N, C-alpha and C positions, 0 to 999 in steps of 0.2 A: 447526486455530491457536484457542487463547481471544482473543477481542481483548477489550481494556480499553477504555472508555469514557472520553476524558477530552476536557472544553470547547477545542471549538477555541480559541476566542475570548482565554483567560489571557492567553498574548504581546501582542497587541490593548491588554485592559485594564489590563496592568500598566503598559506605556508612558504612556496615556493619566494613569493616576494617577500617575504624575512627573508625565509633560508639567501636568498641575493644580495639583500641590506648587510646581510652579518661577517656575509664571505669577501662584503665591499670596505668594510669598517677592516676585517682580520686582516687584509692585503695591504688598506694601512697604515693598518699596527706595523706591522712587519717592516716596512718601505721608513717608517717614525725612528724606530728600533733601531735600524740596520744603519741608519744616518744620523743616531746619538753616541752609537758605537765606534764610527768612523772618527769622528766629529769629538771628541773626550779629549776635554785638555790634559796629558801623560803626566802632568805634577800633578792631576787637579782630578785624577779618575772621578769616573761615578759612583756613586755612592754605595754601597754594596746593600743598605735597606733596600732603593730603593729598585734596584736594580735587579732584587727578587723580587718583589712585590708586582714588578712589569710579566715577570716567566710566569708568574702566577695569571694575571692575566691573559697571559699568550694561550697558556695552557685552558684557563675558562673558556676562552673564545673558541679554541678546537672542539674543548670537548660539547660547547654550546650548536657549533657545524654535525658532529656526529651527531649527536641527539635529533638534528630538523632531518638531519637526512634520513635515519632511521623510520622517525616516523612521519615520512611523505613517505617512502614506500610501505609499511604497515596500515599506514590512512589505502592507497594506492588496491594494496592485497585486500582488504575490507572492501573495499567498493566492489572489487569484481566478483568477492565471494558472492556479495549480497547479490549482483546479477545473478548469477550462478545458481541463489537461491528462488531468486525471480522467476524465472523460465519455467523454472520446475511447478511452475503455478498451472502451465498452461497443458488446457484439458484436466483439470481439475476441477470440481464440483467447485463452489464459497458459496456463500455467508457474510454480508455483512450488513449493518445500520440501511436502513432505504427500505423506500416503498415501491420504488419502482418496480417494475420485471420486466422479460419480453413474452411474449404470446408468440410461439410457433412451435409447429410443425405440431396444432393441434393443443396446445399446453402451455400453461403459465403457474410458475410454482415460487410461494411468496413461504420467507420464517412465518412464527411468530411466539411470541408467550406472554401468556399470564398472570398475573401476581397473585388472581387469586381464582375459584370458581367462576365463569360465570352463567349465571342461568340465561339473560337475552344479549344476544351478543348479535351487531348486524354489520356481515361486509358491504362493504360499498367499494365498487372497484370502474376508472375511469381511466377514458380510451387518454390519446398522448393533448385531445383536444378541449380537457377537461368536463368533457360528456360523462353523462353517470350510462353504462353500458351493461351494470349486472348488480342485483343488489342480494345480499343472500339473509337469513335470520334460522342462528337454531340456539344451540350452548356449544361452553370450552368446559374444557376441563384447567383448572390451575397446571404451569408449565410450561413448555413450550409446542408448540407443535407445524405438521407447516397445510394449506390449503394451494389445493392444486382449484385450477379452474380452466377446464374444456376451449372456451376460448368460445362459447355460446352464451350469447346475450338474451337478458330477461324475454327479451321480446322474439325467442327460440331459433333469432338467424344469426350464424357462425358470424366472428368480428372474424376483421382482416387481421395481419398478423400486424407488430413492433409495441409497441413502448405500453406499459397501461401502469395504474396504481393502486393500489385498494389499501383503504383505511378497514379497523375496525375498533370499534366502538363497545364499549358491552356493559350492565350492571352487574348486581346479587340479585339476592331473591328481595334484600331490601331497597333495592332502586336504587344502590348509591354505584356509583360510579366505579368500574374497576380498569385498573391502567390493564393498557396491551401494545407493545412497543412491533414493528413487526424487524422482517431483513429484507434480505435482496440476495433472490438465491440463484445463481446459474453457471454456468460453467467457461473460463477463460479462452479464450483464443488470442489472445494476446498481451507485452509486456507492455508497455512505453516508458521508457528509462531521460526523457525528454525536460521530470522535471528533480525536486528537491529528493524523489524518495518515488519507488518505482508506484509507476499505475498500469492496475489491466482493466484490459476489456475486455467487459463483458456481454452477451449481445452488443448491442447497440449503446451502453453507458460504460461510463469510466470508474475504477471504484479507485481508492486510493490501500494500497497496500496494506498501512497501518492499520487501517479501518476493517481489514477482515478477521472474520472472529470463529471462524470455522473452514476448516478441506477435506473435502474427502475425495473416493473414484466414487465418480457420475456409475448410476447404477447403469448396467446392460438392459438396450430394450430389447424384448424379446419380438422377433413382428409374429404376425395372426401367420395360426396354419390356412396350409392355401386348399380351398375351397376343388373337390377332384371329383370330375364329374364320370371318372370309371363306372360299370357296371362288370358285372363279376358275373360272367356269364353261370350257370351251371347244369 
């Protein structure tokens, strides 16, 4: 998914600008009020009702300033909390809508979800150049599942590490098409905060934090037992 870069400081800058404008108007109001009080005619003092109305305006502006300061502080706190939450995704396995996955260390994994029982399913995997490198047919149960590709192509050759895309099509026994959605699965290695929302780095791909549908701790891989050449003397 293409991700547009938008400045994350837009809201903060707008709020700061608004606060500055109110503060300038507030200072101007105080200067006018003070000048008015100094120069009023002793024989014809400022009307009490007008003076009260101006004091009410003075209080309203002051409250608006305090409110804006609170909102600015709350926004900064929320942004800081959001960054902390996003960083916690590093090292976790995430799932997001998509068709790409990274082949690495002999494996690439996709998640899928079939709306109904699939009698005839065809899995097609393509490399970054759009060339079909692997196909497989079979059946799928209704609901979510995972597809693990070992990286071996249909020609029997192991494909190089990199980004691959998957397409799964299927029909039921009556020949009707069954919708099968696919999702990208991978471990988060970094978080980018340059955009309007955090962007997770999964392999060489980018995923918006809002597109993540599932997060879990990746399963630990157990290394195969080493072959032993030792012989026992009898």
